[in-house]
C-alpha positions as CSV (number, residue, x, y, z in Angstrom):
1,X,-122.7,-16.9,164.6
2,X,-122.8,-13.8,166.5
3,X,-125.8,-10.9,165.7
4,X,-125.1,-8.4,165.5
5,X,-127.8,-5.1,166.3
6,X,-127.2,-1.4,166.2
7,X,-129.1,1.7,167.0
8,X,-127.9,4.3,165.4
9,X,-129.2,7.7,167.1
10,X,-128.1,9.5,164.8
11,X,-128.5,13.4,165.6
12,X,-132.0,12.6,167.4
13,X,-132.9,12.7,170.6
14,X,-132.4,15.8,173.6
15,X,-131.1,15.2,177.0
16,X,-134.9,13.5,178.6
17,X,-135.9,11.9,175.5
18,X,-132.4,10.1,175.3
19,X,-133.1,8.8,179.4
20,X,-136.3,7.8,178.7
21,X,-135.1,5.6,175.8
22,X,-133.1,4.0,177.7
23,X,-135.0,3.9,181.1
24,X,-137.3,2.1,179.1
25,X,-135.4,-0.3,176.9
26,X,-133.4,-1.7,179.6
27,X,-136.6,-2.5,181.4
28,X,-138.0,-4.3,178.3
29,X,-134.1,-5.4,177.0
30,X,-133.6,-9.0,175.2
31,X,-131.8,-12.0,176.9
32,X,-130.0,-13.4,174.2
33,X,-126.3,-14.7,175.0
34,X,-126.0,-14.9,171.1
35,X,-126.8,-11.1,170.2
36,X,-124.9,-8.4,171.1
37,X,-126.8,-5.2,170.6
38,X,-125.7,-1.8,169.9
39,X,-126.6,1.8,170.9
40,X,-125.2,4.8,169.4
41,X,-125.7,7.9,170.8
42,X,-125.0,11.9,170.0
43,X,-121.2,11.9,171.6
44,X,-123.1,13.6,174.2
45,X,-124.7,11.3,176.4
46,X,-121.8,8.1,176.0
47,X,-121.0,8.6,179.5
48,X,-123.9,8.7,181.3
49,X,-125.8,6.2,178.8
50,X,-122.5,4.0,180.2
51,X,-123.2,4.0,183.4
52,X,-127.1,3.3,182.9
53,X,-125.8,0.0,181.0
54,X,-123.2,-0.5,184.4
55,X,-125.7,0.0,186.6
56,X,-128.7,-2.6,184.7
57,X,-128.8,-6.4,184.5
58,X,-129.4,-6.0,180.2
59,X,-125.5,-7.5,179.6
60,X,-125.8,-7.6,176.5
61,X,-126.1,-3.9,175.7
62,X,-123.1,-2.4,175.0
63,X,-121.6,1.3,173.1
64,X,-121.5,3.0,170.1
65,X,-119.8,6.1,169.0
66,X,-120.7,7.9,165.2
67,X,-117.7,8.9,164.7
68,X,-114.3,10.2,166.0
69,X,-111.7,12.2,164.8
70,X,-109.0,11.3,162.2
71,X,-106.3,12.3,164.8
72,X,-105.1,11.2,167.8
73,X,-105.1,13.8,171.1
74,X,-103.9,16.7,170.3
75,X,-104.7,20.4,168.7
76,X,-107.9,19.6,166.6
77,X,-110.5,22.1,167.6
78,X,-113.8,20.7,168.0
79,X,-112.6,16.7,167.4
80,X,-113.0,14.2,169.2
81,X,-110.5,11.2,169.7
82,X,-110.9,7.8,170.5
83,X,-109.2,7.4,173.5
84,X,-111.4,10.2,174.9
85,X,-114.0,7.7,174.4
86,X,-112.5,4.6,175.3
87,X,-114.2,4.3,178.6
88,X,-117.8,4.2,177.3
89,X,-117.7,2.8,173.8
90,X,-116.6,-0.3,172.9
91,X,-117.5,0.3,169.1
92,X,-116.7,2.9,166.8
93,X,-119.4,3.6,163.5
94,X,-116.6,5.8,161.0
95,X,-117.1,5.9,157.8
96,X,-120.9,7.2,157.2
97,X,-122.7,7.7,153.5
98,X,-124.0,10.6,155.6
99,X,-120.3,11.9,156.7
100,X,-119.2,11.2,152.9
101,X,-122.6,13.2,151.4
102,X,-122.3,16.4,154.3
103,X,-119.1,16.4,155.6
104,X,-117.3,15.5,152.3
105,X,-115.0,12.8,154.2
106,X,-112.3,10.8,152.1
107,X,-111.3,6.8,152.0
108,X,-107.9,8.3,153.9
109,X,-110.1,9.8,156.9
110,X,-112.3,6.8,157.2
111,X,-109.1,4.6,157.2
112,X,-107.9,7.0,159.6
113,X,-110.7,7.0,161.9
114,X,-110.4,3.4,161.6
115,X,-106.6,3.1,163.1
116,X,-107.9,5.0,165.6
117,X,-110.5,3.6,167.0
118,X,-108.0,0.7,166.8
119,X,-105.4,1.8,168.7
120,X,-107.5,2.8,171.2
121,X,-108.9,-0.8,171.4
122,X,-112.2,0.5,170.2
123,X,-113.7,-1.7,167.3
124,X,-114.5,-0.2,164.1
125,X,-117.9,0.0,162.4
126,X,-116.6,0.3,158.8
127,X,-120.0,2.0,156.6
128,X,-119.5,1.6,152.8
129,X,-121.5,1.7,149.7
130,X,-121.6,-1.3,147.0
131,X,-120.0,1.9,144.9
132,X,-117.0,2.1,147.0
133,X,-116.6,-0.6,149.1
134,X,-113.7,-1.9,147.2
135,X,-111.2,1.8,147.8
136,X,-112.1,2.1,151.1
137,X,-111.1,-1.2,152.2
138,X,-108.7,-1.4,150.3
139,X,-107.3,1.3,152.0
140,X,-107.0,0.0,155.0
141,X,-104.3,-2.3,156.5
142,X,-104.6,-5.6,156.4
143,X,-103.9,-5.9,160.3
144,X,-106.9,-3.4,160.5
145,X,-109.2,-5.0,158.1
146,X,-109.1,-8.1,160.4
147,X,-110.7,-6.2,163.0
148,X,-113.6,-4.1,161.6
149,X,-117.0,-4.7,161.1
150,X,-118.3,-3.5,158.1
151,X,-121.8,-2.2,157.7
152,X,-123.3,-2.0,154.4
153,X,-125.7,1.0,153.0
154,X,-127.4,1.6,150.1
155,X,-126.5,5.5,150.1
156,X,-129.9,5.5,148.0
157,X,-131.8,3.8,150.9
158,X,-130.5,5.5,154.2
159,X,-133.0,7.7,156.1
160,X,-135.8,6.7,152.8
161,X,-139.0,4.4,154.0
162,X,-138.4,2.8,150.7
163,X,-136.4,-0.5,151.0
164,X,-133.2,-2.1,148.8
165,X,-134.3,-5.6,147.2
166,X,-133.6,-8.7,149.0
167,X,-131.8,-10.0,145.3
168,X,-129.7,-6.9,144.7
169,X,-129.0,-6.3,148.8
170,X,-127.4,-10.2,148.4
171,X,-125.6,-9.4,145.5
172,X,-123.8,-6.2,147.0
173,X,-123.3,-7.9,150.3
174,X,-121.9,-11.5,148.3
175,X,-119.3,-9.1,146.2
176,X,-117.9,-7.2,150.1
177,X,-117.8,-10.7,151.9
178,X,-114.9,-11.6,149.1
179,X,-113.6,-8.5,150.2
180,X,-113.3,-9.4,153.0
181,X,-113.8,-12.2,154.4
182,X,-113.4,-11.8,158.0
183,X,-115.0,-9.4,158.8
184,X,-119.3,-9.7,160.0
185,X,-121.1,-7.8,157.5
186,X,-124.0,-6.1,159.1
187,X,-127.0,-4.0,157.0
188,X,-128.2,-0.8,157.3
189,X,-131.3,1.0,155.3
190,X,-134.6,1.5,156.2
191,X,-134.8,-1.5,158.8
192,X,-137.8,-2.3,160.4
193,X,-138.9,-4.4,162.7
194,X,-141.6,-4.9,160.1
195,X,-138.6,-6.5,157.3
196,X,-135.9,-7.2,160.0
197,X,-136.3,-10.7,159.3
198,X,-135.7,-10.5,156.1
199,X,-132.8,-9.1,155.8
200,X,-131.1,-11.3,157.9
201,X,-132.0,-14.0,156.0
202,X,-129.5,-12.3,153.4
203,X,-126.6,-15.0,153.5
204,X,-123.3,-13.9,154.9
205,X,-125.5,-10.6,157.1
206,X,-124.5,-11.3,161.0
207,X,-126.9,-8.1,162.1
208,X,-128.3,-5.0,161.4
209,X,-127.5,-1.2,161.5
210,X,-131.2,0.7,162.4
211,X,-131.4,3.9,162.4
212,X,-135.5,5.5,162.2
213,X,-136.4,1.9,164.0
214,X,-134.0,2.2,167.0
215,X,-136.2,6.0,167.9
216,X,-138.9,3.6,169.6
217,X,-136.8,1.7,172.3
218,X,-139.8,-0.5,172.0
219,X,-139.6,-0.9,167.9
220,X,-135.9,-1.5,168.5
221,X,-136.0,-4.3,171.4
222,X,-138.2,-6.6,168.7
223,X,-135.4,-6.5,166.2
224,X,-133.2,-7.9,168.6
225,X,-135.4,-10.4,169.6
226,X,-135.7,-11.6,165.6
227,X,-132.1,-11.6,165.7
228,X,-132.3,-13.4,168.2
229,X,-134.5,-15.4,166.5
230,X,-136.3,-15.2,170.3
């Protein structure tokens, strides 16, 4: 089974900080063919980060966009269409809990983003909480659902120093797995190097989504090694 480890920088890091992170991580990049390491920087850094990865020896490091437009290219001021970033990003995070909380995204908008990503050849990482997983998954076309990675992030534990109880997380993952049995499921919710191994033991988990724990490249490298079993 392929292991995924996703670093979501969110709206952190200026250009100098982003370049320093990437330089450091590429220098210590773990080598594991069975682990897909994914970094999701802000849009403005995707192209430069992509070029740095291409010039490196770290062949299992990939990029994700943190979001995409629910619309195709066109007259949508301020939007970033999937087609615009497909040469740099192989993945796109869609429907993150913070997009729902602060930008009031609907399940249909998220479904539209999944469709746009798939059409552009980008693999969507569909974020769900236990509360709205069923509605969000049901909004997708069956063909699109087969192409997504699901990121389970319990909203109450995102961006906090407290982690969800392992048993409770396992129950939620089991429920989601029944709704989307063909999709890899990632767990995200206050993941750090100190607890990564515990959450990777949850039945049905294919990997981790890391936010605060990924802002330090050395800590993210440790988490990647844990995921790879090295």
